[in-house]
C-alpha positions in Angstrom: 0.0 0.1 0.1 1.6 3.2 -1.3 1.8 6.2 0.9 0.9 9.5 0.2 1.2 13.1 1.4 -2.7 12.7 2.2 -2.1 9.3 4.4 -2.8 10.0 7.9 -2.3 6.3 8.7 -0.3 5.8 12.1 3.5 5.2 11.4 2.8 1.4 13.1 -0.1 0.9 10.8 1.8 1.8 7.6 4.4 -0.7 8.9 2.2 -3.6 9.4 0.4 -2.6 6.1 3.8 -3.2 4.3 4.5 -6.4 6.4 0.8 -7.6 5.2 1.5 -7.1 1.9 4.9 -8.5 1.8 3.1 -11.6 3.2 0.5 -11.6 0.6 3.1 -11.3 -2.2 5.1 -14.6 -1.0 8.4 -12.6 0.1 7.4 -13.8 3.7 5.8 -17.3 3.6 4.3 -19.9 6.2 6.6 -20.0 9.0 9.2 -17.6 7.9 10.4 -15.2 10.7 9.1 -11.6 10.3 11.9 -8.4 11.0 12.2 -8.0 14.6 11.5 -4.9 16.5 15.3 -4.0 16.4 15.2 -4.4 12.7 11.9 -2.2 12.1 13.4 0.6 14.1 16.2 0.7 12.0 14.8 0.1 8.7 11.5 2.8 9.3 13.6 5.2 11.9 10.6 4.6 14.6 10.7 4.2 18.2 10.4 0.4 19.9 7.2 0.5 20.9 6.0 1.7 17.2 7.8 -1.3 16.0 6.2 -3.6 18.5 2.9 -1.9 17.9 3.2 -3.0 14.0 4.0 -6.8 15.0 0.9 -6.8 17.1 -1.3 -5.5 14.3 -0.3 -8.6 12.3 -0.7 -11.0 15.4 -4.2 -9.5 15.8 -5.1 -10.0 12.0 -4.4 -13.9 13.1 -1.4 -13.8 10.4 1.8 -13.7 12.8 2.6 -15.7 16.0 5.0 -14.9 18.7 7.7 -18.0 19.6 9.1 -17.1 22.8 13.0 -16.3 22.5 12.8 -16.6 19.0 11.0 -13.8 17.4 7.3 -13.3 15.3 6.9 -15.7 12.4 4.0 -16.2 9.8 1.2 -18.1 10.8 1.4 -21.4 9.4 -2.1 -22.2 9.2 -4.7 -23.0 6.2 -7.9 -21.0 7.0 -11.3 -23.5 6.8 -13.6 -22.6 3.7 -16.9 -22.9 5.3 -19.1 -24.0 2.2 -22.4 -22.5 4.1 -25.3 -24.2 1.3 -23.3 -27.6 0.6 -22.7 -28.5 4.5 -26.1 -28.3 5.1 -27.8 -30.3 2.6 -29.7 -33.3 3.2 -27.2 -35.4 1.1 -24.3 -34.4 3.9 -26.1 -35.4 7.4 -28.9 -37.9 5.6 -26.1 -40.3 4.5 -24.3 -40.1 8.1 -21.8 -37.3 7.1 -20.6 -35.1 9.6 -21.5 -31.2 8.4 -18.1 -30.3 9.0 -16.9 -32.8 6.4 -17.9 -30.3 3.7 -15.5 -27.7 5.2 -12.5 -29.7 6.4 -11.0 -31.5 3.1 -10.1 -34.6 5.0 -8.2 -32.6 7.3 -8.2 -33.4 11.1 -10.8 -31.9 13.2 -11.7 -33.2 17.2 -14.8 -32.1 19.4 -13.8 -31.3 22.8 -15.2 -29.5 26.0 -18.6 -31.3 25.2 -21.6 -30.5 27.8 -24.8 -31.3 27.3 -27.3 -30.3 29.6 -31.5 -29.5 30.4 -31.9 -26.0 31.3 -35.2 -25.2 32.8 -35.3 -21.7 31.0 -33.8 -20.8 27.4 -32.4 -17.3 27.2 -35.1 -15.1 26.4 -34.4 -14.6 22.8 -33.7 -18.3 22.2 -37.4 -19.2 23.8 -38.8 -16.7 21.7 -37.8 -18.0 18.5 -37.9 -21.8 19.6 -41.6 -21.0 20.4 -41.3 -22.0 23.9 -43.9 -21.7 26.7 -42.5 -20.4 30.2 -42.4 -24.0 31.9 -40.9 -25.3 28.6 -37.3 -26.6 29.2 -34.4 -26.5 26.6 -32.0 -29.3 25.8 -28.2 -26.9 25.5 -25.5 -28.7 23.6 -22.0 -26.8 24.0 -19.1 -27.7 21.8 -15.5 -26.7 20.9 -14.3 -27.6 17.4 -10.3 -28.0 17.0 -8.5 -28.2 13.8 -4.8 -29.9 13.9 -4.6 -28.7 17.4 -5.8 -25.1 17.0 -9.2 -24.2 18.6 -11.3 -22.6 15.8 -14.9 -22.6 16.9 -17.4 -22.5 19.8 -20.9 -23.8 19.0 -23.9 -23.7 21.5 -27.3 -25.5 20.3 -30.4 -25.1 21.9 -33.3 -27.8 21.2 -37.0 -27.9 23.1 -36.6 -30.9 25.3 -40.2 -31.7 24.7 -38.9 -33.0 21.0 -35.5 -34.4 21.8 -35.9 -36.0 25.5 -34.6 -39.5 25.6 -32.7 -39.8 22.4 -28.8 -39.6 21.1 -29.1 -35.7 21.1 -29.0 -35.5 24.7 -25.8 -37.7 24.8 -22.4 -36.1 24.0 -22.3 -38.4 20.9 -25.4 -38.2 18.9 -24.1 -40.5 16.2 -23.5 -40.7 12.5 -25.0 -37.3 10.6 -25.0 -35.4 14.1 -28.1 -34.1 15.4 -30.0 -33.2 12.1 -30.0 -37.0 11.6 -31.5 -37.9 14.7 -34.0 -35.0 14.5 -35.4 -36.5 11.4 -35.6 -39.8 13.3 -37.8 -38.0 15.6 -40.0 -36.9 13.1 -38.5 -33.4 12.9 -36.4 -33.6 9.5 -35.0 -30.1 9.0 -35.8 -28.9 5.6 -35.2 -25.0 5.9 -31.9 -23.1 7.5 -31.5 -19.6 8.3 -28.0 -17.9 9.2 -27.3 -14.5 10.8 -23.9 -13.2 10.6 -22.2 -10.7 12.5 -18.9 -9.6 13.9 -17.0 -8.2 16.7 -14.3 -8.2 18.9 -14.2 -11.7 21.5 -14.9 -11.5 25.2 -12.0 -12.8 27.4 -13.6 -16.0 27.7 -13.9 -16.6 24.1 -10.3 -15.4 23.6 -9.2 -17.7 26.0 -11.4 -20.8 24.7 -10.2 -19.8 21.1 -6.4 -19.5 21.8 -6.3 -15.7 20.3 -5.4 -12.6 21.4 -8.4 -10.0 22.5 -7.7 -8.0 19.3 -8.4 -10.8 16.8 -12.1 -10.2 15.6 -14.5 -13.2 16.0 -17.3 -14.4 13.3 -20.8 -15.0 14.8 -23.3 -17.0 13.3 -26.7 -18.1 14.7 -28.1 -20.7 12.6 -32.1 -21.7 13.1 -33.2 -25.0 12.1 -37.0 -25.5 10.7 -38.7 -28.5 10.5 -41.2 -29.2 7.4 -44.1 -27.9 9.6 -42.4 -24.6 9.8 -41.6 -25.4 13.1 -38.1 -24.0 15.0 -36.5 -27.2 16.1 -32.8 -26.1 17.0 -30.7 -22.4 17.1 -27.4 -22.9 16.9 -25.1 -19.9 18.1 -21.2 -20.1 17.0 -18.5 -18.0 17.5 -15.6 -18.4 14.9 -12.0 -17.3 15.0 -12.4 -15.0 12.2 -8.5 -15.9 11.0 -9.3 -19.3 10.6 -12.4 -19.2 8.3 -13.3 -18.2 4.7 -17.0 -18.1 4.4 -18.2 -19.5 0.9 -21.9 -19.4 -0.5 -22.1 -20.9 -4.0 -25.4 -20.7 -5.5 -27.7 -20.1 -8.6 -29.2 -16.7 -9.7 
């Protein structure tokens, strides 16, 4: 990014953008060490704090990582391409596949920190969408997804207890095809999905769970699944490490 007389970016931002362009153009590849604070100070004639802030910007973008005693390196991680339409097709979960397999391209994904509970009351916004009465309980499934050792996604699903009680959905491992295949077996097959997408900075708890810095943005996806009678049968609230994902939507006009 060329600098001009009207360029009012802070010096640290200009340095960070210059390094970003060098990474994008292949000057620095995955795993390469970036110039350190001393090198940036000498090259750009800036104070140590400015050089430190520039490297911090790259870490916050998720493209660089610090290694204790060694320096700052280009992050060696290939983002997931989340195929928003293909992953939810019935031919995916209906044949026993995980919807994750549409994204991972045979890369290793683990699900940890799984908890399944029955809550006497759902959060107000969840109860409203699921059309729950005041005395209706809800099944809550918390999961963390880890790709090649890197936490990338936190997910919390809410389902009406009235339709999932006693089923495999209330267990940590719901079986082949996941909860959508089990909902279909219970007579509540999802036939329509709606996703809402937002972004923000993570809470301290989210940053810790995803192993990201507080300055790395997260993507929020809220998905509602509907049965063929129009009834909403699940809400899934997901928090994604923005640096770990590319969101892809492929559809006809």
